[in-house]
C-alpha positions as YAML, in Angstrom:
chain: A
units: angstrom
residues:
- id: 1
  name: UNK
  ca: [182.45, -70.76, 145.72]
- id: 2
  name: UNK
  ca: [183.00, -71.12, 142.08]
- id: 3
  name: UNK
  ca: [181.25, -69.95, 139.17]
- id: 4
  name: UNK
  ca: [180.85, -72.50, 136.13]
- id: 5
  name: UNK
  ca: [180.18, -71.13, 132.77]
- id: 6
  name: UNK
  ca: [177.62, -72.93, 130.33]
- id: 7
  name: UNK
  ca: [176.91, -71.93, 126.51]
- id: 8
  name: UNK
  ca: [174.92, -73.80, 123.99]
- id: 9
  name: UNK
  ca: [175.30, -73.68, 119.97]
- id: 10
  name: UNK
  ca: [171.62, -72.08, 120.21]
- id: 11
  name: UNK
  ca: [172.59, -69.44, 122.52]
- id: 12
  name: UNK
  ca: [175.99, -68.20, 120.20]
- id: 13
  name: UNK
  ca: [173.59, -68.59, 117.16]
- id: 14
  name: UNK
  ca: [170.80, -66.53, 118.54]
- id: 15
  name: UNK
  ca: [173.71, -64.14, 120.03]
- id: 16
  name: UNK
  ca: [174.93, -64.04, 116.03]
- id: 17
  name: UNK
  ca: [171.90, -63.14, 114.83]
- id: 18
  name: UNK
  ca: [170.84, -60.56, 117.05]
- id: 19
  name: UNK
  ca: [173.76, -58.93, 116.88]
- id: 20
  name: UNK
  ca: [174.53, -58.96, 113.32]
- id: 21
  name: UNK
  ca: [177.75, -61.06, 113.57]
- id: 22
  name: UNK
  ca: [179.01, -63.82, 111.03]
- id: 23
  name: UNK
  ca: [177.49, -62.22, 108.01]
- id: 24
  name: UNK
  ca: [180.78, -62.83, 106.13]
- id: 25
  name: UNK
  ca: [181.27, -66.44, 106.82]
- id: 26
  name: UNK
  ca: [179.66, -69.11, 104.57]
- id: 27
  name: UNK
  ca: [177.38, -71.79, 105.96]
- id: 28
  name: UNK
  ca: [179.94, -74.60, 106.04]
- id: 29
  name: UNK
  ca: [182.12, -72.35, 108.30]
- id: 30
  name: UNK
  ca: [179.18, -70.98, 110.57]
- id: 31
  name: UNK
  ca: [178.20, -74.93, 110.92]
- id: 32
  name: UNK
  ca: [181.50, -75.69, 111.91]
- id: 33
  name: UNK
  ca: [181.97, -72.90, 114.89]
- id: 34
  name: UNK
  ca: [178.36, -74.02, 116.26]
- id: 35
  name: UNK
  ca: [179.73, -77.53, 116.22]
- id: 36
  name: UNK
  ca: [183.16, -76.69, 118.09]
- id: 37
  name: UNK
  ca: [180.87, -74.69, 120.69]
- id: 38
  name: UNK
  ca: [178.60, -77.62, 121.07]
- id: 39
  name: UNK
  ca: [181.56, -79.93, 121.92]
- id: 40
  name: UNK
  ca: [183.05, -77.58, 124.91]
- id: 41
  name: UNK
  ca: [179.58, -77.46, 127.10]
- id: 42
  name: UNK
  ca: [181.29, -75.54, 129.79]
- id: 43
  name: UNK
  ca: [183.82, -73.07, 128.34]
- id: 44
  name: UNK
  ca: [187.00, -71.50, 129.51]
- id: 45
  name: UNK
  ca: [188.02, -67.97, 129.02]
- id: 46
  name: UNK
  ca: [190.11, -69.52, 126.34]
- id: 47
  name: UNK
  ca: [187.77, -71.41, 124.70]
- id: 48
  name: UNK
  ca: [185.49, -67.70, 124.73]
- id: 49
  name: UNK
  ca: [188.77, -66.07, 123.18]
- id: 50
  name: UNK
  ca: [188.91, -68.57, 120.12]
- id: 51
  name: UNK
  ca: [185.33, -68.65, 119.26]
- id: 52
  name: UNK
  ca: [185.53, -64.56, 119.63]
- id: 53
  name: UNK
  ca: [188.04, -64.44, 117.65]
- id: 54
  name: UNK
  ca: [186.35, -66.82, 115.03]
- id: 55
  name: UNK
  ca: [183.21, -64.70, 115.37]
- id: 56
  name: UNK
  ca: [185.10, -61.55, 114.84]
- id: 57
  name: UNK
  ca: [186.86, -62.58, 111.73]
- id: 58
  name: UNK
  ca: [183.37, -63.56, 109.95]
- id: 59
  name: UNK
  ca: [181.88, -60.54, 111.16]
- id: 60
  name: UNK
  ca: [181.74, -56.71, 109.44]
- id: 61
  name: UNK
  ca: [183.25, -54.24, 111.49]
- id: 62
  name: UNK
  ca: [183.76, -56.14, 114.66]
- id: 63
  name: UNK
  ca: [186.48, -56.40, 117.60]
- id: 64
  name: UNK
  ca: [187.30, -59.38, 119.47]
- id: 65
  name: UNK
  ca: [186.69, -57.36, 122.47]
- id: 66
  name: UNK
  ca: [183.16, -56.39, 121.32]
- id: 67
  name: UNK
  ca: [182.48, -59.99, 120.48]
- id: 68
  name: UNK
  ca: [183.49, -61.05, 123.74]
- id: 69
  name: UNK
  ca: [181.27, -59.08, 125.52]
- id: 70
  name: UNK
  ca: [178.31, -60.08, 123.52]
- id: 71
  name: UNK
  ca: [179.50, -63.44, 124.15]
- id: 72
  name: UNK
  ca: [179.90, -63.16, 128.10]
- id: 73
  name: UNK
  ca: [176.93, -60.95, 128.53]
- id: 74
  name: UNK
  ca: [174.18, -62.91, 126.41]
- id: 75
  name: UNK
  ca: [174.99, -65.79, 125.41]
- id: 76
  name: UNK
  ca: [176.62, -67.62, 128.42]
- id: 77
  name: UNK
  ca: [174.94, -68.79, 131.83]
- id: 78
  name: UNK
  ca: [176.73, -68.60, 135.12]
- id: 79
  name: UNK
  ca: [175.93, -71.41, 137.47]
- id: 80
  name: UNK
  ca: [177.29, -71.24, 141.19]
- id: 81
  name: UNK
  ca: [179.00, -74.56, 142.21]
- id: 82
  name: UNK
  ca: [178.48, -74.52, 145.98]
- id: 83
  name: UNK
  ca: [180.02, -78.34, 146.60]
- id: 84
  name: UNK
  ca: [182.72, -78.49, 148.56]
- id: 85
  name: UNK
  ca: [186.31, -78.17, 147.31]
...
C-alpha cells in the first residue's frame, strides 16, 4: 500500500490564516506561493520542504520544522492507494 499526499492552495491558505503565517510577505509573494502549491496536486517531501521554507521566510518567529508540522497535520489529506503494483 502507498499513501498519497494531496493539498490545495485553499488548505495552505487556511493553515496560514489559522497559524498567523506569512505575515511578512506581500500579496504578490503570497499569491505566487499559493500558485506554486496549486501547480503541485500531489506534493513530495521535497515540495513540502520548499513551501515550508517559503512560508517560514515570510513569517515572524517560525521554524521550517514548525511550518512543516502544520502542513503535514492540517493542510494535507492522506489517501491510501490500494491498487496493485
